N, C-alpha and C positions, 0 to 999 in steps of 0.2 A: 553696724548696719541696723536700721530701724526695723521694727517688726512689720510695719506696713510695706516697706521695700522688700523685705524677705518674702512676704506673702505674694507680692506682685511678681517677683522673680520666679517663685515656685509655680504660680499660675501660668506664666509665660513658658516655663519649661514643660509643664504638662500639655499646654497647647501645642508647642512645637513637636513634642513626642507624639501627640495624637495625630498631627498632620503627617509626620513621617510614617507612622503606622498605617494611616489610611492610604497614603500614596503607594506604599509598598504592597498593600493588599488589594488595591483598586484594580478591577478587571475591566478590560475593554474587549468587545466582541465584534467581529466582522463576518458577514455572510456574503458569499458569491456563488455564481454558477460557472464552473469551468471544468474542462476535461470530461464533459458529458455527465457531470454529477453536481449535486448540491454540496457546498462546502461551508464549514463554520470554523473560524479561528478565534481563540481566546488567549489573551496574554495579560499578565498582571505586573504592576509596578509603574514607576513614574515615566518610563519610556515606552510603555505598552502601545500607545496609539501610533507612534512613529514606526515601531517595529512591525505592527500589523499592516500598516500601509505598504511598507517595503515588501513584506511577505506576500501580500495580495498581488502587488505588481509583478513579483517574481513568478507566482503561479500563472498569471495571465501571459507572461512572456514565454514560459515553458509550454503552455497550451498552444500558443501561436507557433512555436518552434517544432513541436512534436506531433501535432494533430494530423492524422491521415485524412481527415475530412476537409482540411483547408488546402486548396491548391498552391497557396503561397508559402506553406510551411517547409522547413528544411526536410522533414521526412518525406513529404510529397515530392519534393524535387529529387531526392535520392531515388525514390521509387520510380519516378517518371524517366529519369536519365540513367538508371542502372548503377547509380553510385556517384562518387565525387568527393570533394573535400568536405569534412564535417567540422562542426563547432566543438568546443570543449565539452558542452553538455551532452551532445550526441556521442562523442567519443567515450565519455564516462559511462553512458548507458550501454553502449555496445560492448565495452570491456566487461561490465558487470553481467550483461546478458550472456556473453560467451562463457564466462566463468560458471554461471549457474547451469547453462546448457551442458557443459562438460560434466559437472558434478551430478546432475540428475539423469545422465545418460540420454540427453536430448529431449527430455520431457518439457523443458522450458525452451521454446524456440522462437526467437524474435522474427524469424522469416515466416511466421504463420499467417500473415495478412491475406495472401491469395485464398487460403482455406476459409478464413473468417468471412471474406468477401463472398465466396461461393455460397456459403450458408445464409448470407444476408444479414449478419449481425451488425456490421458497422452502419448500414443504411436502415436497418429494421424492416427491410423488405425481405422477409424470411422465405427460405426455399430449401427443400430437401433434395439434395443433388442425387443423381444417378450414380451407380457404380462406375460407369465409364467416365463421368465428370470428375469423380473423386480420384480415379486412377490417373487422370490427366494433370490434376493440380498437385497431388500429394508429393511427387518428386521435387517440387519447388520448395517444399518445407524442409530445409536442411541448412542450419546455421553454419555447419562445417564447410559448405560450398561458398560462403562469403570469403572475400579477401579484404581484411582490415589490418592496416599497418599502424594504427594509432592516430592517424590524421586523415586518411583517405579510405573510403569504402568502395569496394567493387562487388556488385551483385551479379550472380549468374543470370543468364537470360530468363526473364519471367519472374524472378524473385522480387519480393517486396517485403519491407520490414514494418513492424507495428510494435510500439513500445507500450501498448495498452496494459500489459501485464506487469509493468515495472515503473511507469512514469509517475504515478501518484506517490509511490514510495520515495522516488527521487525528489519530487516536489516537497514532500513532508520533511525529508532530511535537510533540504535547502532552507525551509522555514525555521528549523531548529538552529541552523547556523546563523541566520539573520537575527533571531531572538537573542542568541548568546552575544552577538556583536553589539547589540543595543543594551546589554546588561540585564536582559530579562532572565529571570531565574525560575519562573513558573508560567507554563503555557500549555495549551492543548489545541491540537488541530484535528478536525474530523473531515477527511476528504473522501466522501463516499464510504466505502468499506474499509478505509484506512484511517486508523486513529494513531496519533503519536503525541506523547507528552514530554514536556521538559521539566525536570526537577520534580518537586512535590507541589501539592496545593499551597496556596498562600499561608494557610495555618500550619504547614509543616507535615500534615498527614499525606499519605500516598493518594494519587489519583486512583479511582476505581473504574475499570473499563469492563463493561458488560459483554459477555459472549452470547450472541443471539441464538435462540432455539430455531432451527429450520422450520419447525411446526408453528412458530409464533411465540412471542414473549422472549424471556431470557433464561439461560441455563446457569450462568455463573457470573459473579462480579469479582474480578481479579484486581487486587491492589498492585499498582505499578509505579515506578519512577524511571524517568529517562528511557522510555521504551516505545517502540512501535508495535502496534497490535493490528494485524491485518487478517480479515476473514474472506475466504472464498467458498462458495457453495452453489450448487446447481439451482437452488431456489431463487437466486438473485436475479438472473436473466435467463429467460427461456421462451420458447413458443410451442404451441401445440398444433398438430395437424393430424387429422384422421384418428383422433384419440391417442396419439403418441406425443410424449413430451420430449423436446430437444433442448438441452441446456447449452449455454454459451461456452462452456469449458470444453475445448476440442482436444482430442488426443492426437498429437502429431504423428503417431505411429499408424493410426487407422484412418485419420481424417474425419472421424465421427465424434459426436459428443462422448465424453469420458464415461466409460462403463465402470464406475467406481462403487465400492461398497461403503463409501463415505458420503455423507450429505453436507458436511461442513468441515472446514479446516481453518483454524485460527493460529497464526504464528505470532510469537512474542520475541522480539529481538531489538537490541539497541540500534540496529541497522535497518532503516526503513526500506531500502532497496531489497535487501535479503528477505525481509518479511513479506514484501509484496510478491516477489518472484516465487518463493517457496510455498506460499499459500496455494497457488495454482498447481505447481508441480506435484506437491504431496497429495493434493486431491486426486490427481490423475493416477498416482501410484497406488492408492488404496491403503487400507489400514496396515497390513503386514509390512509392505515395503516402506511406508512412511515412517513407521517405528524403527525399522532397520536403518534408514537414512539418518534419523535423529541420533541414534546411538553412534553411528560412524562419525557424526559431526562434532562429537564431544559436547561442550556446553555453549555452543555458539547461539543457540536459540531454544525456546520452549514452545509447546504447542498444546492445543486442545482439539481433539478429533471427535466427531460425532458420526456414528455408523447408522446404517439404514434402519436398524432395529431400535435406535434411540439411545444406545449405550454411549456414554461420554468417557473418553480417555484423556488423561492429562499427564504431562511430564512433571518430574519431581522438582524442577526449579521454580515452579509457580507457588505462590503463597495462598493456598486454598484452605478453607476451613474443613474440619473433620467430617462435617455433614454435607459436603458439597455434592456427594453422590457420584463423583468421578472415579473411574478406575485408574489407579496410579501406574504410570509407565516408568520403569527405571532400567 
């Protein structure tokens, strides 16, 4: 082989290697508004664009299926008719919701919609209900009163469901499934307060997800791979009336905004649905019960808790630096 041909082949090999490297690391980003929040999805690799398009369409489909604000959604039909046959997506969400409802002693309750509606959170027409109004609505919030056989739902009179505390986690899980089906190995989705990552960054390093400080800025940057990271806090949605602040996280035991000693709960789990549901439930529990719940759950998830006095607690499964300032929970 001539020297000239050898150099030409070497140049071609380097070019092809460069093209392969670029296509593998090339990222594509899409931004949409769905499920009442701004969303951003990023995927890397040669099939990233197709994967993102399918993921976006899936989110929009789930939004149309699960929204309580759309009269033509499946959830609205179930609420209007007191139940009926359910799709596979709704069945999966009901099954997951009932599992978390049971494990949290009823603190995560998918039948909370009448209570949320009474306070005006879905419509943003905020209202502080009277004790009599709360007493009338509170008995409707009881997932145990539903009858669900896996394919058909029957609600008790007056009951209504709302997947707002779990739908984004489900949507993020579905995005991960779509990415994997397209051969995508590196991706990140940010669906409001829900972040979920697939694999590592294109350069092989872990993604770093910031935990927001309820007072502004960020507390920690946690390296993660194949993980959902979901934060719930009273600072995210609230209204004020007569000098009193009312947060959107309602305690199904009292019907009122959660009286928690926590200002923020961030859950880390490979399961987006679990992360979404537990972030709300553990916020309602407060510090002591949240830690006890985590210990009883084994190693199924990790968490960062921020208390009212600004103390940060983090569980031992997280890869934090020695100077993170967090109190280690074990």
